[in-house]
Backbone as CSV, one residue per row, in Angstrom:
resi,resn,N_x,N_y,N_z,CA_x,CA_y,CA_z,C_x,C_y,C_z
1,MET,12.558,-55.829,-45.772,12.844,-54.723,-46.464,11.795,-53.545,-46.795
2,LEU,10.303,-54.397,-46.268,8.959,-53.682,-46.619,8.911,-52.954,-45.611
3,ASN,9.344,-53.370,-44.148,8.895,-52.527,-42.569,9.949,-51.332,-42.878
4,LEU,10.895,-51.826,-42.840,11.890,-50.299,-43.282,11.642,-49.516,-44.401
5,ARG,11.183,-49.895,-45.431,10.571,-48.436,-46.404,9.633,-48.202,-45.906
6,ILE,8.449,-48.311,-45.373,7.610,-48.184,-44.928,7.817,-47.140,-43.796
7,GLY,8.445,-47.624,-43.047,8.977,-46.434,-41.610,10.039,-45.542,-42.386
8,THR,10.865,-45.195,-43.694,11.548,-44.514,-44.416,10.373,-43.501,-44.668
9,LEU,9.345,-44.142,-45.256,8.091,-42.997,-46.086,7.152,-41.958,-45.101
10,LEU,7.127,-43.163,-43.892,6.964,-41.785,-43.047,7.160,-40.802,-42.005
11,ALA,8.604,-41.514,-41.995,9.687,-40.728,-41.409,9.983,-39.513,-42.138
12,SER,10.048,-40.031,-43.241,10.320,-38.834,-44.065,9.255,-37.596,-44.758
13,ALA,7.851,-37.882,-44.567,6.596,-37.498,-44.660,6.950,-36.307,-43.552
14,LEU,7.058,-36.331,-42.297,6.808,-36.040,-40.963,8.324,-34.968,-41.155
15,ILE,9.454,-35.854,-41.102,10.353,-34.129,-41.305,9.950,-33.360,-42.233
16,SER,9.100,-33.254,-43.864,9.117,-32.572,-44.695,8.326,-31.555,-44.130
17,LEU,7.150,-32.284,-43.156,6.176,-30.990,-42.758,6.616,-30.275,-41.702
18,ALA,7.695,-30.657,-41.070,8.458,-30.011,-40.053,9.498,-28.813,-40.133
19,VAL,9.608,-29.193,-41.420,11.313,-28.096,-41.787,10.822,-27.714,-43.359
20,ARG,10.443,-26.384,-43.024,9.302,-25.441,-44.681,10.498,-24.356,-44.965
21,ALA,11.325,-24.241,-44.287,11.924,-22.898,-44.742,13.796,-22.998,-45.515
22,GLY,13.622,-22.097,-45.868,15.456,-22.318,-45.892,15.725,-23.599,-47.131
23,SER,16.476,-24.560,-46.364,16.885,-25.440,-47.281,16.163,-26.581,-46.503
24,VAL,15.732,-27.946,-47.607,14.734,-28.833,-47.285,15.631,-30.559,-47.401
25,PRO,16.134,-31.100,-45.818,16.802,-32.299,-46.789,15.838,-32.834,-47.336
26,SER,16.551,-34.062,-47.980,15.444,-35.156,-48.436,16.101,-36.483,-48.487
27,LEU,15.601,-37.373,-48.795,16.453,-39.066,-47.706,17.112,-39.505,-48.984
28,GLY,18.642,-39.654,-49.138,19.215,-40.107,-50.502,19.290,-39.117,-50.982
29,GLN,19.446,-37.793,-51.419,19.592,-36.763,-52.006,20.226,-35.344,-50.729
30,PRO,21.012,-34.793,-51.499,21.503,-33.695,-51.389,20.700,-32.517,-50.447
31,SER,20.594,-32.021,-49.664,19.883,-30.930,-49.681,19.883,-29.706,-50.744
32,GLY,18.459,-28.821,-50.853,18.161,-28.528,-52.191,16.919,-27.464,-51.352
33,THR,17.571,-26.323,-51.918,16.707,-25.220,-52.403,15.398,-25.338,-52.733
34,VAL,14.215,-24.594,-51.504,12.705,-25.031,-51.638,12.301,-23.831,-52.552
35,GLY,11.836,-24.278,-53.406,10.902,-23.460,-53.887,9.921,-22.636,-54.304
36,SER,8.969,-22.476,-54.869,7.446,-21.318,-54.967,6.726,-22.666,-53.979
37,TRP,6.575,-22.142,-53.243,5.013,-22.230,-52.182,5.950,-23.193,-51.380
38,GLY,6.751,-23.287,-51.066,7.905,-23.728,-50.209,7.783,-25.407,-50.957
39,LEU,7.394,-25.829,-51.584,7.402,-27.381,-52.544,8.232,-27.663,-53.119
40,LEU,8.769,-28.638,-53.298,10.069,-29.575,-53.857,9.407,-29.507,-55.458
41,PRO,10.553,-29.481,-56.182,10.521,-29.733,-57.439,10.063,-30.822,-58.213
42,ALA,9.292,-31.021,-59.080,9.138,-32.702,-59.704,10.508,-33.796,-60.131
43,LYS,11.303,-34.513,-59.094,12.052,-35.045,-59.429,12.034,-36.051,-59.117
44,HIS,11.197,-37.097,-59.716,10.649,-38.935,-59.824,11.305,-39.229,-61.183
45,ARG,11.871,-39.391,-61.765,12.725,-40.211,-62.744,13.139,-41.298,-62.418
46,VAL,14.048,-41.682,-61.424,15.079,-42.472,-60.982,14.547,-43.672,-60.272
47,GLY,14.992,-44.637,-60.975,13.813,-46.036,-59.743,14.439,-46.328,-59.075
48,VAL,14.044,-46.787,-58.107,14.700,-46.999,-56.371,15.416,-48.358,-56.567
49,ILE,14.800,-49.339,-57.097,15.252,-50.468,-57.553,16.853,-50.906,-57.824
50,ARG,17.410,-51.553,-57.442,18.785,-51.833,-57.934,18.834,-52.159,-59.246
51,GLY,18.948,-52.219,-60.579,19.538,-52.500,-61.689,17.973,-51.777,-62.562
52,SER,17.322,-50.926,-62.085,15.601,-50.977,-62.329,16.116,-49.859,-63.403
53,ARG,15.339,-49.178,-64.384,14.889,-48.442,-65.456,14.231,-47.539,-64.477
54,THR,14.160,-46.105,-65.343,13.464,-45.018,-64.631,11.904,-45.457,-65.099
55,ASN,11.188,-45.285,-63.756,9.754,-45.040,-63.801,8.720,-43.879,-64.476
56,ASN,8.458,-43.414,-65.365,8.350,-42.784,-66.374,6.284,-42.630,-66.256
57,HIS,6.229,-43.399,-65.274,4.865,-44.021,-65.065,4.308,-43.852,-63.967
58,GLY,4.978,-43.179,-63.026,4.264,-43.292,-61.545,3.049,-42.517,-61.388
59,SER,2.430,-41.412,-62.053,1.449,-40.288,-61.623,0.037,-40.887,-62.248
60,HIS,0.484,-42.083,-62.852,-1.285,-42.824,-62.739,-1.649,-44.273,-62.692
61,TYR,-2.798,-44.475,-62.715,-2.983,-46.162,-62.493,-3.745,-46.788,-63.915
62,LEU,-4.558,-47.168,-63.509,-5.569,-48.150,-64.095,-6.214,-46.902,-65.325
63,PHE,-6.868,-46.280,-64.666,-8.235,-45.245,-64.581,-7.430,-43.524,-64.448
64,GLY,-7.542,-43.944,-63.365,-7.018,-42.469,-61.929,-5.251,-42.320,-62.464
65,GLN,-5.418,-41.019,-61.539,-4.240,-40.695,-61.095,-3.994,-40.282,-59.925
66,SER,-2.398,-40.799,-59.605,-1.825,-40.518,-58.168,-1.881,-38.897,-58.023
67,ALA,-1.381,-38.221,-56.818,-1.203,-36.800,-56.478,0.467,-36.583,-56.813
68,ILE,1.214,-37.583,-57.549,2.533,-37.231,-58.450,2.461,-36.273,-59.642
69,PRO,2.911,-35.111,-59.599,2.655,-34.294,-60.533,3.544,-34.650,-61.859
70,LEU,3.348,-34.537,-63.309,3.814,-35.084,-64.459,4.758,-33.110,-64.628
71,GLU,5.782,-34.076,-64.790,6.843,-32.949,-64.886,6.200,-31.749,-66.347
72,GLN,6.649,-30.619,-65.940,6.219,-29.294,-67.091,7.099,-30.084,-68.586
73,GLY,5.791,-30.236,-69.100,6.108,-30.232,-70.537,6.212,-31.990,-70.987
74,ASP,6.025,-32.881,-70.222,6.231,-33.869,-70.185,4.343,-34.560,-70.300
75,GLY,4.516,-35.997,-70.816,3.125,-36.479,-71.393,2.744,-37.678,-70.880
76,TYR,1.620,-38.209,-71.692,1.848,-39.497,-71.817,0.815,-40.021,-72.651
77,TYR,0.572,-40.890,-73.519,-1.011,-41.485,-74.393,-0.884,-43.195,-73.678
78,LYS,-2.232,-42.894,-73.150,-2.911,-44.312,-72.982,-4.350,-44.943,-73.869
79,ASN,-3.811,-46.187,-74.446,-4.348,-46.411,-75.178,-5.538,-47.813,-74.129
80,THR,-6.804,-48.051,-73.820,-6.961,-49.401,-73.149,-8.304,-49.903,-74.104
81,LEU,-7.710,-50.996,-73.711,-8.529,-52.319,-74.964,-9.237,-51.661,-75.994
82,LEU,-7.974,-50.968,-76.779,-7.800,-50.795,-78.256,-8.785,-49.343,-78.422
83,SER,-10.173,-49.442,-77.591,-10.955,-47.858,-78.288,-10.883,-47.210,-77.117
84,VAL,-10.367,-46.965,-76.121,-10.375,-45.793,-75.152,-9.394,-44.854,-75.475
85,ASN,-8.831,-44.242,-75.933,-7.314,-43.577,-76.016,-7.310,-42.347,-75.350
86,ALA,-6.230,-42.042,-74.736,-6.352,-40.718,-73.740,-4.855,-40.181,-73.567
87,VAL,-4.511,-39.031,-73.726,-3.534,-38.111,-73.326,-3.636,-37.015,-72.654
88,ASN,-2.483,-36.657,-71.477,-1.736,-35.957,-70.841,-1.227,-35.671,-70.618
89,TYR,-1.435,-34.142,-70.299,0.262,-33.427,-70.906,0.464,-32.370,-69.747
90,GLY,1.514,-32.558,-69.002,1.868,-31.286,-68.345,2.288,-29.983,-68.333
91,LEU,1.201,-29.524,-68.187,1.350,-27.869,-68.402,1.907,-26.717,-67.582
92,THR,2.208,-26.701,-66.620,3.131,-26.452,-65.587,3.742,-27.408,-64.588
93,ARG,4.398,-26.848,-63.590,4.793,-27.763,-63.048,4.213,-28.257,-61.852
94,HIS,2.576,-27.434,-61.958,1.838,-28.411,-60.453,0.497,-29.197,-61.434
95,LEU,0.800,-28.041,-63.225,-0.662,-28.546,-63.628,-1.172,-29.177,-64.376
96,SER,-1.349,-30.530,-64.722,-1.249,-31.167,-65.911,-3.266,-31.404,-66.438
97,VAL,-3.096,-31.600,-67.639,-4.901,-31.470,-67.917,-4.702,-32.724,-69.432
98,GLY,-5.852,-33.209,-69.543,-6.048,-34.415,-70.972,-7.245,-34.259,-71.094
99,GLY,-7.247,-35.326,-72.112,-8.665,-35.694,-72.838,-8.634,-37.042,-73.024
100,GLY,-9.507,-37.366,-73.611,-9.563,-38.453,-74.882,-11.421,-38.977,-75.256
101,VAL,-10.960,-40.295,-76.646,-12.549,-40.492,-76.990,-12.369,-41.815,-76.704
102,GLU,-13.433,-42.168,-77.513,-13.991,-43.903,-77.376,-14.486,-44.192,-78.547
103,LEU,-13.618,-45.042,-79.521,-13.021,-45.022,-80.782,-14.855,-45.664,-81.723
104,LEU,-15.445,-46.715,-80.480,-16.521,-47.115,-80.549,-17.911,-46.566,-81.008
105,SER,-17.468,-45.415,-80.007,-18.985,-44.754,-80.417,-19.195,-43.857,-81.183
106,ILE,-18.020,-43.535,-82.295,-17.644,-42.380,-83.452,-17.765,-43.303,-84.444
107,ILE,-17.743,-44.924,-84.244,-18.205,-45.920,-85.312,-19.441,-46.004,-85.417
108,THR,-20.496,-46.168,-84.113,-21.539,-46.371,-84.439,-22.464,-44.978,-84.664
109,GLY,-21.835,-43.870,-84.977,-22.522,-43.066,-85.724,-23.718,-42.613,-85.058
110,ARG,-23.453,-42.196,-83.266,-24.971,-41.490,-83.430,-24.621,-39.918,-83.432
111,GLU,-25.670,-39.309,-83.772,-25.496,-37.986,-84.086,-25.523,-37.166,-82.631
112,SER,-25.525,-37.378,-81.778,-25.203,-36.933,-80.763,-24.031,-37.333,-80.129
113,GLY,-23.143,-37.581,-81.104,-21.910,-37.288,-81.158,-20.689,-38.583,-80.167
114,PRO,-19.354,-38.395,-80.069,-18.823,-39.890,-79.506,-18.954,-39.907,-77.714
115,VAL,-18.095,-40.752,-77.365,-18.143,-40.975,-75.647,-16.588,-39.974,-75.758
116,TYR,-16.474,-39.252,-74.850,-15.487,-38.629,-74.992,-15.153,-37.506,-73.250
117,PHE,-14.168,-37.782,-72.556,-13.758,-37.305,-71.363,-12.618,-36.444,-71.632
118,LEU,-13.002,-35.588,-70.136,-11.881,-34.466,-69.681,-11.818,-34.306,-68.723
119,ASN,-10.078,-33.960,-68.452,-9.906,-34.477,-67.099,-8.611,-33.037,-66.790
120,ALA,-8.581,-32.691,-65.333,-7.309,-31.865,-65.123,-6.928,-32.098,-63.738
121,LYS,-5.096,-31.907,-63.200,-4.816,-32.207,-61.807,-4.335,-31.219,-61.637
122,LEU,-4.189,-31.095,-60.229,-3.597,-29.645,-59.920,-2.783,-30.697,-58.777
123,ALA,-1.390,-30.454,-58.717,-0.443,-31.468,-57.751,0.230,-30.706,-57.309
124,ALA,1.240,-31.206,-56.195,2.364,-30.527,-55.489,3.406,-31.616,-54.801
125,ASN,4.254,-31.682,-55.326,5.196,-32.723,-54.055,5.656,-31.533,-52.699
126,ILE,5.156,-32.440,-51.684,5.580,-31.360,-50.368,6.718,-32.025,-49.689
127,SER,7.407,-33.286,-50.020,8.975,-34.128,-49.893,8.398,-34.990,-51.173
128,ASP,9.715,-35.800,-51.185,10.027,-36.700,-52.165,8.775,-37.870,-52.230
129,VAL,8.106,-37.964,-50.497,7.632,-39.097,-50.744,6.234,-38.671,-50.209
130,PHE,5.780,-37.633,-49.913,4.640,-36.820,-49.439,4.270,-36.095,-50.766
131,HIS,2.795,-35.900,-51.349,2.620,-35.449,-52.399,0.984,-35.038,-52.726
132,VAL,0.627,-34.027,-52.731,-1.381,-33.607,-52.295,-1.493,-33.317,-53.564
133,GLY,-2.905,-33.246,-54.173,-3.588,-32.709,-55.595,-5.035,-32.874,-55.146
134,LEU,-5.708,-32.009,-56.149,-6.670,-31.961,-56.285,-7.110,-32.223,-58.074
135,SER,-8.270,-33.200,-58.252,-8.092,-33.474,-60.037,-9.972,-33.833,-60.262
136,GLY,-10.118,-33.820,-61.128,-11.686,-33.646,-61.199,-11.371,-34.743,-62.845
137,PHE,-12.676,-35.079,-63.164,-12.921,-35.428,-64.669,-14.399,-35.166,-65.124
138,TYR,-14.514,-35.101,-66.390,-16.008,-35.276,-66.888,-16.010,-36.320,-68.293
139,VAL,-17.277,-36.998,-67.997,-17.150,-37.942,-68.943,-18.678,-37.781,-69.967
140,SER,-18.378,-37.532,-71.051,-20.286,-37.058,-71.650,-20.164,-38.272,-72.758
141,TYR,-21.383,-38.489,-72.724,-21.710,-40.070,-73.540,-22.942,-39.924,-74.077
142,PRO,-23.623,-40.168,-75.128,-24.682,-40.178,-76.361,-26.091,-41.162,-75.866
143,PHE,-25.635,-42.517,-74.846,-26.683,-42.775,-74.389,-27.427,-42.661,-73.141
144,PRO,-28.685,-42.196,-72.748,-28.636,-42.586,-71.687,-29.076,-43.875,-71.137
145,GLY,-29.153,-43.855,-69.720,-29.523,-45.422,-69.243,-31.270,-45.965,-69.663
146,ASN,-31.922,-45.173,-69.913,-32.940,-45.580,-70.302,-33.692,-44.542,-71.150
147,LEU,-33.059,-46.046,-72.446,-33.365,-45.300,-73.647,-35.277,-45.185,-73.895
148,GLU,-35.551,-45.307,-73.461,-37.629,-45.614,-73.814,-38.360,-44.644,-72.877
149,ASP,-37.615,-43.485,-71.851,-38.249,-42.710,-71.243,-37.944,-41.381,-71.922
150,PRO,-39.615,-40.740,-72.520,-39.178,-39.557,-72.828,-38.636,-38.473,-72.580
151,GLN,-38.544,-38.322,-71.068,-37.545,-37.406,-70.943,-36.142,-37.491,-71.228
152,PHE,-35.621,-38.604,-71.595,-33.898,-38.420,-72.081,-34.020,-38.556,-73.256
153,THR,-35.405,-38.365,-73.808,-34.713,-38.060,-75.521,-33.737,-37.321,-76.318
154,GLU,-33.982,-36.362,-75.284,-33.195,-35.176,-76.189,-32.475,-34.997,-74.914
155,LYS,-31.918,-35.854,-74.366,-30.794,-35.051,-73.154,-29.432,-36.199,-73.289
156,ARG,-28.459,-35.406,-73.228,-27.236,-35.849,-73.550,-26.642,-36.705,-72.307
157,PRO,-26.299,-37.280,-71.225,-25.811,-37.686,-69.754,-24.515,-37.781,-69.562
158,GLY,-23.945,-36.924,-68.449,-22.409,-36.971,-68.317,-22.296,-37.413,-66.901
159,PHE,-21.117,-37.784,-66.642,-20.364,-38.110,-65.627,-18.889,-37.443,-64.354
160,ALA,-19.412,-36.821,-63.881,-18.440,-36.067,-63.695,-17.837,-36.354,-61.861
161,VAL,-16.323,-35.486,-61.622,-16.242,-36.556,-60.354,-14.472,-35.282,-59.764
162,LEU,-14.756,-34.545,-58.746,-13.870,-33.468,-58.532,-13.710,-34.451,-56.923
163,MET,-11.807,-34.687,-56.696,-11.623,-35.144,-55.464,-10.571,-34.367,-55.049
164,GLY,-10.038,-34.380,-53.460,-8.931,-34.461,-53.557,-7.610,-35.542,-53.030
165,ALA,-6.790,-35.475,-53.378,-6.176,-36.725,-52.732,-4.160,-36.794,-52.787
166,VAL,-4.254,-37.671,-51.391,-2.668,-37.450,-50.910,-2.442,-38.991,-51.361
167,THR,-0.884,-38.585,-51.703,0.022,-39.973,-52.077,1.172,-39.898,-51.033
168,ILE,1.605,-41.085,-50.318,2.716,-41.107,-49.920,3.528,-42.224,-50.391
169,GLY,4.562,-41.943,-51.003,5.720,-42.725,-51.770,6.243,-42.250,-52.896
170,ASP,6.525,-43.013,-53.781,7.562,-42.698,-54.953,6.688,-43.118,-56.317
171,PRO,7.385,-42.862,-57.328,6.701,-43.778,-58.550,7.035,-45.434,-58.297
172,ASP,7.632,-45.612,-57.758,7.740,-47.224,-57.407,5.979,-47.660,-56.835
173,PHE,7.206,-46.871,-55.043,6.527,-48.003,-54.039,5.064,-46.413,-53.434
174,GLN,3.810,-46.744,-53.943,2.939,-45.948,-53.290,1.845,-46.018,-53.007
175,ILE,0.923,-44.876,-52.179,-0.387,-46.058,-51.775,-1.090,-44.517,-51.648
176,THR,-2.368,-44.191,-52.870,-3.501,-42.770,-52.753,-4.422,-42.812,-52.444
177,LEU,-4.619,-41.998,-51.426,-5.854,-42.140,-51.176,-6.637,-40.744,-51.396
178,SER,-7.868,-40.796,-52.142,-8.696,-39.538,-52.982,-10.381,-39.764,-52.413
179,ALA,-10.411,-38.372,-52.093,-12.168,-38.543,-51.768,-12.770,-37.120,-52.135
180,GLY,-13.901,-37.294,-52.606,-14.615,-36.200,-53.103,-16.183,-36.525,-53.508
181,ALA,-16.332,-36.031,-54.693,-18.236,-36.000,-54.842,-18.088,-36.877,-56.201
182,SER,-18.976,-36.841,-57.004,-19.971,-37.387,-58.093,-21.050,-37.298,-58.619
183,LYS,-20.810,-36.607,-59.406,-22.668,-36.241,-60.075,-22.737,-37.007,-61.345
184,ASP,-23.790,-37.486,-61.288,-24.254,-38.755,-62.572,-25.739,-37.589,-63.172
185,TRP,-25.808,-37.343,-63.943,-26.803,-36.356,-64.475,-27.846,-37.599,-65.275
186,ASP,-27.453,-38.903,-65.606,-28.220,-39.703,-66.316,-29.464,-39.541,-64.980
187,ALA,-28.042,-40.428,-63.810,-29.255,-41.189,-62.870,-29.955,-39.556,-61.730
188,ASN,-29.657,-38.374,-62.215,-29.920,-37.412,-61.288,-29.585,-37.120,-60.153
189,LYS,-28.122,-37.997,-60.204,-27.420,-38.039,-58.218,-26.330,-37.826,-58.297
190,GLU,-26.082,-37.570,-57.048,-25.108,-36.632,-56.385,-24.166,-37.813,-55.682
191,ARG,-23.145,-38.575,-55.641,-22.716,-39.746,-54.789,-21.125,-38.582,-53.978
192,PRO,-21.272,-39.233,-52.898,-19.674,-39.040,-52.151,-18.733,-40.327,-52.771
193,THR,-17.690,-39.865,-53.054,-16.844,-40.700,-54.020,-15.103,-41.203,-53.153
194,VAL,-14.723,-42.059,-53.160,-13.429,-42.636,-52.442,-12.908,-43.526,-53.471
195,ASN,-11.799,-42.738,-53.493,-10.764,-44.020,-54.322,-9.403,-44.714,-53.426
196,ILE,-9.085,-45.320,-53.685,-7.991,-46.018,-52.698,-6.941,-47.024,-53.921
197,SER,-5.696,-46.497,-54.353,-5.060,-46.676,-55.312,-3.621,-46.998,-54.960
198,GLY,-3.006,-47.720,-55.476,-1.411,-48.077,-55.145,-0.835,-49.132,-56.107
199,MET,0.567,-48.707,-56.116,1.592,-49.782,-57.173,3.083,-49.846,-56.012
200,ALA,3.404,-51.176,-56.373,4.595,-51.859,-55.342,5.537,-52.297,-56.688
201,ARG,6.916,-51.371,-57.146,6.938,-52.077,-57.923,8.233,-53.088,-57.618
202,PHE,8.416,-54.360,-57.181,9.012,-55.256,-56.981,10.112,-55.815,-57.421
203,PHE,10.101,-55.319,-58.431,10.894,-56.204,-59.352,11.149,-54.941,-60.734
204,PRO,12.269,-54.914,-61.417,13.021,-54.099,-62.331,12.052,-53.394,-63.108
205,ARG,11.438,-54.778,-63.810,10.284,-54.446,-64.956,8.885,-54.834,-64.281
206,VAL,8.452,-54.898,-63.350,7.516,-55.310,-63.213,6.816,-54.791,-61.791
207,ALA,5.716,-54.568,-61.637,5.046,-53.749,-61.078,3.862,-54.347,-60.807
208,LEU,3.164,-54.333,-59.289,1.497,-54.586,-59.258,0.863,-53.419,-58.629
209,ILE,-0.278,-53.258,-59.203,-1.267,-52.060,-59.399,-2.607,-52.349,-59.086
210,THR,-3.303,-51.782,-58.046,-4.347,-51.541,-57.527,-4.947,-50.481,-57.950
211,GLU,-6.102,-50.278,-58.141,-7.029,-49.015,-58.554,-8.864,-49.518,-58.009
212,ASN,-9.133,-48.934,-56.860,-10.660,-48.895,-55.947,-11.335,-47.814,-56.511
213,TRP,-12.746,-47.951,-56.790,-14.083,-46.838,-56.918,-14.529,-47.349,-55.357
214,PHE,-15.253,-46.204,-55.059,-16.726,-46.764,-54.098,-17.192,-45.339,-54.229
215,PHE,-18.750,-45.272,-54.834,-19.692,-44.472,-55.435,-20.368,-44.307,-54.074
216,LEU,-20.636,-44.202,-53.053,-21.665,-44.103,-51.663,-23.054,-43.498,-52.169
217,ASP,-23.866,-44.350,-52.007,-24.643,-44.188,-52.026,-25.437,-44.661,-51.719
218,SER,-26.257,-45.139,-49.962,-26.640,-45.922,-49.726,-28.228,-45.730,-49.529
219,PRO,-28.972,-47.296,-50.174,-28.506,-48.380,-49.639,-27.632,-48.799,-51.206
220,ASP,-27.715,-48.131,-52.295,-26.994,-48.899,-53.379,-25.963,-48.397,-53.725
221,ASN,-24.355,-48.829,-53.149,-23.246,-48.396,-52.871,-22.636,-48.960,-54.229
222,TYR,-22.381,-48.145,-55.101,-21.769,-49.160,-56.037,-20.200,-48.553,-56.056
223,SER,-19.337,-50.162,-56.636,-17.628,-49.903,-56.253,-17.103,-51.292,-57.511
224,LEU,-16.095,-50.506,-57.672,-15.095,-50.973,-58.579,-13.613,-51.584,-57.872
225,TYR,-13.339,-52.319,-58.081,-12.154,-53.205,-57.224,-11.190,-53.996,-58.814
226,CYS,-10.056,-53.123,-58.862,-9.147,-53.854,-59.859,-7.699,-53.864,-59.111
227,PHE,-7.360,-55.351,-59.643,-5.683,-55.755,-59.275,-5.217,-56.310,-60.404
228,GLY,-3.889,-55.647,-60.688,-3.362,-56.469,-62.128,-1.645,-56.070,-62.215
229,VAL,-1.421,-56.192,-63.260,0.350,-55.953,-63.080,0.410,-55.194,-64.194
230,ARG,1.768,-54.087,-63.572,2.284,-53.661,-64.290,3.732,-53.460,-65.386
231,PHE,4.036,-53.914,-66.303,5.090,-54.574,-67.227,5.383,-52.911,-67.188
232,ILE,7.130,-52.485,-67.472,7.383,-51.542,-66.883,8.716,-51.783,-68.238
233,GLY,8.463,-50.357,-69.080,9.939,-50.248,-70.198,10.363,-48.916,-69.509
234,GLU,11.483,-48.308,-70.719,11.857,-47.297,-70.825,11.127,-45.901,-71.200
235,THR,10.260,-45.982,-71.967,8.789,-45.105,-72.105,7.636,-46.375,-72.552
236,VAL,7.808,-47.041,-72.395,6.290,-47.653,-72.538,5.760,-48.874,-71.378
237,ALA,4.710,-48.722,-71.116,4.446,-49.619,-69.765,3.094,-50.091,-70.594
238,VAL,2.385,-51.903,-69.710,1.535,-52.621,-70.383,0.766,-52.719,-68.799
239,ASP,-0.445,-52.688,-68.999,-0.921,-53.015,-67.574,-2.499,-54.099,-67.951
240,VAL,-1.972,-55.195,-67.353,-2.806,-56.393,-67.872,-3.388,-56.711,-65.951
241,ALA,-4.895,-56.380,-66.085,-5.575,-56.379,-64.809,-6.954,-57.261,-64.551
242,LEU,-7.589,-56.958,-63.915,-8.875,-57.732,-63.747,-9.873,-56.999,-63.194
243,ALA,-10.804,-56.377,-63.463,-12.052,-55.346,-62.967,-12.882,-56.131,-62.505
244,ASN,-13.470,-55.832,-60.815,-14.540,-56.677,-60.867,-15.453,-56.229,-59.882
245,ASN,-16.488,-56.076,-59.953,-17.751,-55.899,-58.596,-18.890,-57.354,-58.612
246,LYS,-19.899,-56.732,-58.179,-21.032,-57.935,-58.159,-21.711,-58.269,-59.583
247,GLN,-21.854,-56.847,-59.890,-22.476,-57.122,-61.774,-21.807,-57.404,-62.425
248,ILE,-20.008,-57.807,-62.415,-19.296,-57.714,-63.318,-19.212,-59.127,-62.719
249,ARG,-19.311,-60.025,-62.145,-19.362,-61.512,-61.810,-20.542,-62.008,-62.388
250,GLU,-21.436,-61.268,-62.408,-23.206,-62.386,-62.506,-23.307,-61.812,-63.791
251,GLU,-22.776,-60.980,-64.965,-23.053,-60.741,-65.924,-22.472,-60.645,-67.125
252,VAL,-20.843,-60.672,-66.366,-19.592,-60.333,-67.893,-18.801,-61.851,-67.529
253,LEU,-17.940,-62.109,-66.849,-17.420,-62.907,-66.190,-16.979,-63.240,-64.354
254,PRO,-17.227,-64.659,-64.122,-16.847,-64.753,-62.625,-15.543,-64.193,-62.047
255,ILE,-14.361,-63.955,-62.647,-13.373,-63.669,-61.979,-13.325,-62.354,-62.683
256,GLY,-14.128,-61.770,-63.340,-14.041,-60.224,-64.092,-13.388,-60.080,-65.011
257,LEU,-13.550,-58.856,-65.230,-13.183,-57.936,-66.694,-11.924,-58.037,-66.718
258,PRO,-11.091,-58.765,-67.840,-10.084,-58.233,-68.417,-9.907,-56.932,-69.114
259,ILE,-8.567,-56.276,-68.266,-7.901,-54.768,-68.660,-6.804,-54.654,-68.852
260,ILE,-6.938,-54.356,-70.409,-4.827,-54.181,-71.092,-4.966,-52.533,-71.601
261,GLY,-3.942,-52.638,-71.188,-3.844,-50.968,-71.351,-2.609,-50.952,-71.716
262,VAL,-1.532,-49.868,-72.470,-0.608,-49.355,-73.397,-0.369,-48.185,-72.649
263,SER,0.792,-47.714,-72.140,0.783,-46.083,-71.926,2.095,-46.045,-72.746
264,VAL,2.044,-44.805,-73.285,3.562,-44.202,-73.863,4.482,-42.924,-73.458
265,ALA,5.231,-43.014,-72.948,5.322,-41.641,-72.341,6.143,-40.381,-73.061
266,PHE,6.124,-39.378,-73.353,6.735,-38.072,-73.516,7.469,-37.601,-73.642
């Protein structure tokens, strides 16, 4: 079944790229008229597994997002480790925006303000199983890495990433490859950045999920590997995962840092 599905995904992607005018046939669905830009509308709500419920959480992973767009007017709220709160919303058929705040940084009451982040994604469905996107996010935090260095006393560090992405698959079975650049104002460095993420819904209510980040800055490349399980409900999804790299194994836990997240679609 796995081999057949991968073959179906690749074949559908190739066919959709070759046929771009008039009507575009989609696997398992009647032919439909091509919309603006020759792209297909966002129709990704029906689970492909027999007896499964609608999957409203195929557009995002543990932290980042896939190239599958949110439908216009749809969105989700996500809480991670009780402290990080984020909301994403589909403004148009192709554009979604979001933002959030970290609660502990508000409680500490630093004069420079809390940790907050903003993000945006421009994405389109080339076919039912081939999606492209451009996304970026910015994180602002009030605590520089070197608090004793005078040059950082009046500086608010930040971190930003801009990436292009390709997703092959649907909300239930997908893999995403993203590449771009990051800017770290604290370290005053720019780094090439790569992300490889995926999700596989083998059971109606359970999917495996992974998200892996690579910040390339030789000889000190930084990476973060995340693997876990997503429990899928009608509107709520719960992620239980481990985040791991060399620093986490040596300074936090050998098995990795536990990550628990709850997403509510609306």
